[in-house]
C-alpha positions as CSV (number, residue, x, y, z in Angstrom):
1,M,109.7,121.9,66.6
2,L,113.4,123.3,67.7
3,P,115.5,124.6,65.2
4,E,118.3,123.3,64.1
5,S,121.6,123.6,66.4
6,P,125.3,122.4,65.6
7,T,124.8,119.2,67.5
8,G,121.7,118.8,65.6
9,L,123.4,118.9,62.1
10,Q,126.0,116.7,63.4
11,C,123.5,113.8,64.4
12,K,122.6,113.6,60.8
13,Y,126.0,112.0,60.5
14,W,125.9,109.1,62.5
15,H,125.1,105.9,61.1
16,Y,123.2,102.8,63.2
17,D,123.5,99.1,62.7
18,E,120.1,98.5,60.8
19,N,119.5,95.3,63.0
20,L,118.6,97.2,66.0
21,L,117.1,95.4,68.8
22,T,113.6,95.2,68.6
23,S,111.5,97.3,71.3
24,S,107.9,97.6,73.1
25,V,106.7,101.4,74.0
26,V,105.4,101.3,77.0
27,I,102.8,104.4,78.1
28,V,101.4,104.7,81.5
29,F,98.8,106.8,82.1
30,H,96.1,107.5,84.5
31,N,93.0,110.3,83.5
32,E,95.3,112.0,80.8
33,G,93.7,114.0,78.4
34,W,92.5,112.5,75.4
35,S,94.8,115.0,73.1
36,T,97.7,115.0,74.6
37,L,97.5,110.8,74.5
38,M,96.8,110.9,70.9
39,R,99.6,113.2,70.0
40,T,101.7,110.8,71.8
41,V,100.4,107.9,70.4
42,H,100.8,109.5,66.7
43,S,103.7,111.4,67.0
44,E,104.8,110.2,63.2
45,P,108.3,108.9,63.7
46,A,107.2,106.7,67.2
47,I,104.9,104.5,65.1
48,R,107.4,102.6,63.6
49,A,108.8,101.6,67.2
50,F,105.4,100.4,68.8
51,R,104.9,96.8,69.5
52,E,102.6,96.7,72.9
53,A,101.3,98.8,75.6
54,L,99.2,101.2,76.4
55,F,98.2,101.1,80.5
56,S,95.9,102.4,82.8
57,C,92.6,104.9,83.0
58,R,89.5,106.6,84.3
59,F,88.2,109.2,82.4
60,K,85.0,108.4,80.1
61,H,87.1,109.0,77.2
62,L,89.8,106.4,77.9
63,K,87.4,103.5,78.1
64,A,85.0,102.7,75.5
65,K,86.3,105.3,73.1
66,L,89.7,104.4,73.4
67,D,89.1,101.1,73.0
68,D,87.2,101.4,69.6
69,Y,89.8,104.1,68.3
70,I,93.0,101.4,69.2
71,K,91.2,98.8,67.3
72,L,92.3,100.9,64.2
73,W,95.8,100.2,64.7
74,N,95.5,96.3,63.8
75,G,97.2,95.0,67.2
76,L,100.0,97.1,66.8
77,V,98.9,99.5,70.3
78,K,97.5,97.5,72.8
79,V,95.5,98.6,76.0
80,F,95.9,97.0,79.8
81,R,94.4,98.2,82.7
82,N,94.7,97.5,86.2
83,E,91.9,96.6,88.4
84,R,92.8,99.2,90.6
85,R,95.2,102.6,90.5
86,E,98.4,100.9,91.1
87,G,100.4,104.2,90.3
88,L,103.1,105.0,87.5
89,I,105.9,102.6,89.4
90,Q,103.9,99.7,90.0
91,A,102.0,100.1,86.7
92,R,105.4,100.3,84.8
93,S,106.7,97.1,86.3
94,I,103.2,95.9,85.4
95,G,103.7,96.7,81.4
96,A,107.2,95.5,81.6
97,Q,105.5,91.7,82.5
98,K,102.9,92.5,79.6
99,A,105.4,93.9,76.5
100,K,106.4,90.5,75.8
101,L,107.4,90.9,72.2
102,G,110.3,94.1,72.4
103,Q,114.0,92.9,73.4
104,V,114.0,96.7,74.6
105,L,111.3,97.9,76.7
106,I,111.0,101.9,76.2
107,Y,109.1,103.8,78.5
108,L,107.5,107.3,77.9
109,D,104.9,109.7,79.6
110,A,101.6,110.0,78.1
111,H,102.2,113.9,77.2
112,C,105.2,113.6,74.8
113,E,105.9,114.1,71.1
114,V,109.1,112.2,69.9
115,A,111.4,114.1,67.3
116,V,112.6,112.8,63.8
117,N,115.5,109.9,64.0
118,W,114.7,109.7,67.9
119,Y,114.6,105.7,68.1
120,A,118.4,104.5,66.7
121,P,120.4,106.8,68.8
122,L,118.2,105.7,72.0
123,V,118.5,102.0,71.0
124,A,122.0,101.9,69.7
125,P,124.1,102.0,72.8
126,I,121.6,98.9,74.1
127,S,122.1,96.9,71.1
128,K,126.4,97.4,72.4
129,D,125.7,96.8,76.0
130,R,123.1,95.4,77.5
131,T,123.5,96.5,80.7
132,T,123.1,100.4,79.5
133,C,119.8,102.4,80.4
134,T,119.7,105.3,77.8
135,V,117.5,108.3,78.2
136,P,117.0,111.1,75.3
137,L,117.3,115.0,75.7
138,I,114.0,115.8,77.2
139,D,112.9,119.0,75.5
140,Y,110.3,121.7,76.9
141,I,106.9,121.4,75.2
142,D,104.7,124.8,76.7
143,G,101.5,123.1,77.8
144,N,99.8,126.4,76.5
145,D,100.6,126.7,72.6
146,Y,102.7,123.7,72.1
147,S,105.9,125.4,71.6
148,I,108.7,123.6,72.0
149,E,112.3,124.3,73.4
150,P,115.6,123.0,75.1
151,Q,115.3,122.5,78.8
152,Q,117.4,124.8,80.9
153,G,120.0,124.1,83.1
154,G,122.6,122.5,80.7
155,D,126.0,123.6,79.6
156,E,126.3,126.0,76.6
157,D,125.3,123.4,74.2
158,G,122.2,122.9,76.7
159,F,123.7,119.5,77.8
160,A,123.1,118.3,82.0
161,R,123.6,115.8,84.0
162,G,120.7,114.5,86.1
163,A,121.2,115.4,89.7
164,W,119.5,115.7,93.4
165,D,119.8,117.5,96.2
166,W,119.9,116.3,99.6
167,S,116.4,116.2,100.0
168,L,116.0,114.5,97.1
169,L,114.5,116.6,94.8
170,W,115.1,116.2,91.4
171,K,118.0,118.6,89.7
172,R,119.8,118.9,86.2
173,I,123.5,120.2,86.5
174,P,126.0,121.2,83.6
175,L,127.9,118.5,81.7
176,S,131.3,118.4,83.6
177,H,134.7,118.7,81.7
178,K,135.4,114.9,83.1
179,E,132.6,114.1,80.9
180,K,133.6,116.3,78.2
181,A,136.5,114.8,77.9
182,K,135.1,111.3,77.5
183,R,134.0,111.8,74.2
184,K,135.7,112.1,70.6
185,H,132.3,114.1,69.1
186,K,129.8,116.3,70.7
187,T,126.7,114.4,70.3
188,E,128.3,110.9,71.8
189,P,125.8,109.7,74.7
190,Y,127.3,110.8,78.0
191,R,126.7,109.3,81.8
192,S,124.6,110.5,84.2
193,P,124.0,109.5,87.6
194,A,120.0,109.9,87.5
195,M,117.3,110.3,85.2
196,A,113.9,112.2,86.0
197,G,112.4,108.6,85.1
198,G,109.3,109.4,82.3
199,L,111.3,108.8,79.5
200,F,113.9,105.6,79.0
201,A,115.1,102.7,77.4
202,I,116.2,99.6,78.9
203,E,116.6,95.9,77.9
204,R,113.7,93.9,79.2
205,E,115.7,90.9,80.4
206,F,118.3,93.2,82.0
207,F,115.6,95.2,83.7
208,F,114.0,92.0,85.1
209,E,117.7,90.9,86.4
210,L,117.5,94.6,88.4
211,G,114.3,93.3,89.6
212,L,112.1,95.8,88.1
213,Y,111.0,98.7,90.8
214,D,111.4,98.1,94.3
215,P,107.7,97.0,94.9
216,G,106.9,98.6,98.2
217,L,107.3,101.8,95.9
218,Q,104.1,103.6,95.4
219,I,102.1,105.5,93.3
220,W,105.0,108.0,92.4
221,G,108.2,109.8,93.5
222,G,111.7,108.7,94.1
223,E,111.5,105.6,91.4
224,N,113.6,107.6,88.8
225,F,116.5,107.7,91.9
226,E,115.6,104.3,93.1
227,I,116.2,102.7,89.3
228,S,119.5,105.0,88.6
229,Y,121.3,103.9,91.6
230,K,120.6,100.1,90.9
231,I,121.7,100.4,87.6
232,W,124.7,102.3,88.6
233,Q,125.7,100.4,92.0
234,C,124.6,96.7,90.6
235,G,126.8,96.5,87.4
236,G,125.3,99.0,84.7
237,K,125.4,102.3,83.0
238,L,123.0,105.2,82.4
239,L,123.8,107.2,79.4
240,F,121.8,110.7,78.1
241,V,121.5,110.3,74.7
242,P,121.8,114.1,72.8
243,C,120.4,112.8,69.5
244,S,117.4,111.4,70.7
245,R,115.5,113.8,71.0
246,V,111.9,113.4,72.9
247,G,109.4,116.8,73.5
248,H,107.4,116.9,77.2
249,I,104.2,119.0,78.0
250,Y,104.8,119.5,81.7
251,R,102.0,120.7,84.3
252,L,100.6,123.5,83.6
253,E,100.8,126.3,86.8
254,G,97.7,125.2,89.4
255,W,97.8,121.7,88.4
256,Q,97.1,120.2,91.8
257,G,98.0,116.1,91.2
258,N,95.5,113.1,91.7
259,P,95.1,112.2,94.9
260,P,96.5,108.9,96.3
261,P,94.1,106.1,96.6
262,L,92.8,105.4,100.0
263,Y,94.6,102.4,100.1
264,V,97.8,103.8,99.9
265,G,97.8,106.1,103.1
266,S,99.4,109.7,103.2
267,S,102.6,110.9,102.1
268,P,103.6,107.5,99.9
269,T,106.0,110.1,97.8
270,L,108.1,111.0,101.2
271,K,108.0,107.2,102.3
272,N,109.3,106.3,99.3
273,Y,112.1,108.5,99.2
274,V,112.9,107.0,102.8
275,R,113.2,103.5,101.3
276,V,115.3,104.6,98.6
277,V,118.2,106.2,101.2
278,E,117.7,103.2,103.5
279,V,118.5,100.7,101.0
280,W,121.0,102.4,98.6
281,W,122.6,105.6,100.4
282,D,124.5,103.6,103.5
283,E,125.9,106.0,105.5
284,Y,124.7,109.2,103.4
285,K,121.2,108.7,104.3
286,D,122.1,111.1,107.2
287,Y,122.4,114.0,104.9
288,F,118.8,113.0,103.5
289,Y,117.6,113.0,107.1
290,A,119.2,116.7,107.9
291,S,117.1,117.8,105.4
292,R,113.9,116.3,105.5
293,P,114.0,115.9,109.4
294,E,110.1,115.0,109.6
295,S,110.6,112.0,107.7
296,K,113.1,110.5,110.2
297,A,110.2,108.4,112.0
298,L,108.0,107.4,109.0
299,P,107.1,103.6,108.6
300,Y,108.7,102.5,105.3
301,G,108.2,99.2,105.0
302,D,110.1,96.1,105.1
303,I,113.4,96.4,103.0
304,S,115.0,93.5,103.7
305,E,115.0,91.9,100.4
306,L,116.4,94.9,98.8
307,K,119.3,94.6,100.9
308,K,119.8,90.8,100.0
309,F,119.3,91.9,96.3
310,R,122.4,94.2,97.2
311,E,124.4,91.7,98.5
312,D,123.5,88.8,96.3
313,H,124.4,90.8,93.5
314,N,127.8,92.7,94.8
315,C,126.4,95.7,94.1
316,K,128.9,98.6,95.1
317,S,128.7,101.2,97.9
318,F,126.8,104.9,97.5
319,K,130.4,106.3,98.6
320,W,131.9,104.5,95.2
321,F,129.0,106.0,93.3
322,M,129.6,109.5,94.8
323,E,133.6,109.2,94.3
324,E,133.3,108.0,90.7
325,I,129.9,108.6,89.1
326,A,128.2,111.4,91.0
327,Y,131.4,113.4,91.6
328,D,130.1,116.7,90.6
329,I,126.8,117.2,92.5
330,T,128.4,118.3,95.9
331,S,130.0,120.9,93.9
332,H,126.3,122.2,93.0
333,Y,124.7,121.2,96.3
334,P,127.0,120.5,99.1
335,L,126.2,118.2,101.8
336,P,123.9,119.6,104.2
337,P,125.0,120.4,108.3
338,K,123.4,119.3,111.0
339,N,119.8,120.3,112.3
340,V,120.1,122.2,115.7
341,D,116.3,122.1,115.3
342,W,113.1,121.9,113.0
343,G,109.4,122.9,113.3
344,E,107.1,125.4,112.1
345,I,107.2,129.3,112.6
346,R,104.3,130.5,114.8
347,G,103.2,134.0,115.3
348,F,104.3,134.9,118.9
349,E,100.4,134.3,120.6
350,T,98.6,133.8,117.2
351,V,97.4,130.5,115.1
352,Y,99.4,131.7,111.8
353,C,102.5,130.5,110.6
354,I,105.2,131.5,107.9
355,D,104.3,129.3,104.9
356,S,106.5,129.2,101.3
357,M,103.5,128.5,99.6
358,G,106.0,126.4,97.5
359,K,107.5,129.5,96.5
360,T,111.4,129.6,95.7
361,N,114.1,131.0,94.4
362,G,113.3,134.7,95.2
363,G,109.6,134.1,96.5
364,F,108.3,135.5,99.3
365,V,106.9,133.9,102.3
366,E,103.6,134.5,103.6
367,L,101.4,133.7,106.9
368,G,98.5,131.3,106.8
369,P,97.0,129.4,109.6
370,C,99.5,126.7,111.2
371,H,98.2,123.2,110.4
372,R,100.7,121.2,111.6
373,M,101.3,119.1,108.7
374,G,104.6,120.0,107.4
375,G,105.0,120.6,103.7
376,N,105.2,124.4,103.1
377,Q,104.9,125.5,106.6
378,L,108.1,123.2,107.8
379,F,111.4,125.0,107.8
380,R,114.8,124.2,109.8
381,I,117.8,126.0,111.6
382,N,121.1,124.3,110.8
383,E,124.6,124.5,112.5
384,A,125.4,127.4,110.1
385,N,123.0,129.6,111.1
386,Q,120.5,129.4,107.9
387,L,117.0,128.7,108.4
388,M,115.7,126.2,105.8
389,Q,113.1,124.5,103.4
390,Y,114.5,121.6,101.2
391,D,117.5,123.5,99.6
392,Q,116.0,127.1,100.0
393,C,116.9,129.6,102.3
394,L,114.9,132.3,104.1
395,T,116.6,135.8,103.7
396,K,115.4,139.6,104.2
397,G,114.5,140.4,100.8
398,P,115.4,143.5,98.7
399,D,113.6,146.0,100.9
400,G,114.2,144.3,104.6
401,S,110.0,144.6,104.5
402,K,109.5,140.8,103.6
403,I,111.2,137.2,104.1
404,M,112.4,135.9,100.9
405,I,113.1,132.5,100.4
406,T,115.8,131.4,97.7
407,H,118.2,129.3,96.5
408,C,121.4,128.9,99.1
409,N,125.1,127.7,99.7
410,L,126.8,126.9,102.9
411,N,128.3,130.8,102.9
412,E,124.9,132.6,102.7
413,F,122.1,134.2,104.4
414,K,123.1,133.0,108.1
415,E,121.6,135.8,109.9
416,W,119.6,133.8,112.1
417,Q,120.3,133.4,115.8
418,Y,118.8,130.5,118.1
419,F,117.7,131.0,121.2
420,K,116.2,128.1,123.4
421,L,113.6,129.8,125.7
422,S,111.8,126.9,127.1
423,S,111.8,122.6,127.9
424,F,111.1,120.4,124.7
425,I,107.5,120.4,124.0
426,D,107.5,118.7,120.6
427,N,108.9,119.2,117.4
428,Y,106.4,121.4,116.3
429,C,106.1,122.9,119.8
430,E,108.7,123.4,121.1
431,V,109.6,127.9,121.9
432,L,112.7,128.8,119.4
433,M,113.2,132.6,119.3
434,L,114.5,133.5,116.0
435,V,116.3,136.8,115.3
436,G,115.3,138.4,112.0
437,V,111.6,137.3,112.3
438,P,110.3,139.7,114.8
439,D,107.4,138.1,117.4
440,F,107.7,134.9,115.3
441,H,108.7,131.4,117.5
442,I,108.9,127.9,116.2
């Protein structure tokens, strides 16, 4: 449990209506460990809020053993299974359809532990305004020893707003002075442009009025931004609630994830990102494609119904959203310059390429066999002479002998020069000399 903080002490003095809206808690899971799932269900303060639904499974212990265990709850907790693996996005939409008892839907990941008095602060703002979506402050649970601590990236009180960079990677930025000025008390709920997506509460009928999640989003990725933009641009608001605390176990190092099912195909997350920016970003989508050039040619399906939804509901523009709600994101993640070119960085007359190996913020890139699949071997050089991957720049390491990848702004690590030595072949084979990495070309 977190040690008592000044803000935590203040939370004890809030009074909430005794007749709060009722709730259904929906937990979506696939191949979840027994202990983490049971710790979530048994989070003692959570029990009073449960009405319906647990969802999906495959491991042996998630079949008969789970069914028998759930019987002990006398119908308070229910299990529903999909006929195929739908992924967490569509499973949450199905969960909304199954969970009919609660006026509010509360979504939790299957590896969470709620804190004391988490429920009333989370639901109270929705009781006052049905178009409000609320998110608890999500603390970090160490998966090795189950110790708990606040997430990093917030202000002096640990408060942060949900944000993104222009490749649509989730970020947290400190609570701005503008938002602080709107509060009379530090522990009041505050506005956030986006949520992480795993833990939130929303009025059930309002969620249906928003169309639930885009049915074209598959498995995982981008749904947190899609629902955040939809809420803000179509008349709702998204609030982070300091007095509602929920701990979350993040994946341990080495976790590779569950591969997508065969029917989905390749790159579902990146395709989801493209659908989100094509529907909601308007002219700002060019900044996404500048950061993720490989996504420009991805097929993302039919979005005509989503465009019609925006028009029919008089949803506001992304420019309005950036100026009125997400005004502070560009100060942390400036709009990217245009790309000069992009591709892999291949050793001259070799089959080896520079590979970030997923490292960031000071890690060193390595050499690996060129695989022509993008990912950690995909880099871009922009008009600011920066060699980048996502929001990270390549530069010389401290001793000048290795190449480091690290977060950068528009005025850093501009030592790269671009010389085109051959005519166009394709984005992965065009020869581009990069001064700074001897004997390498892109």
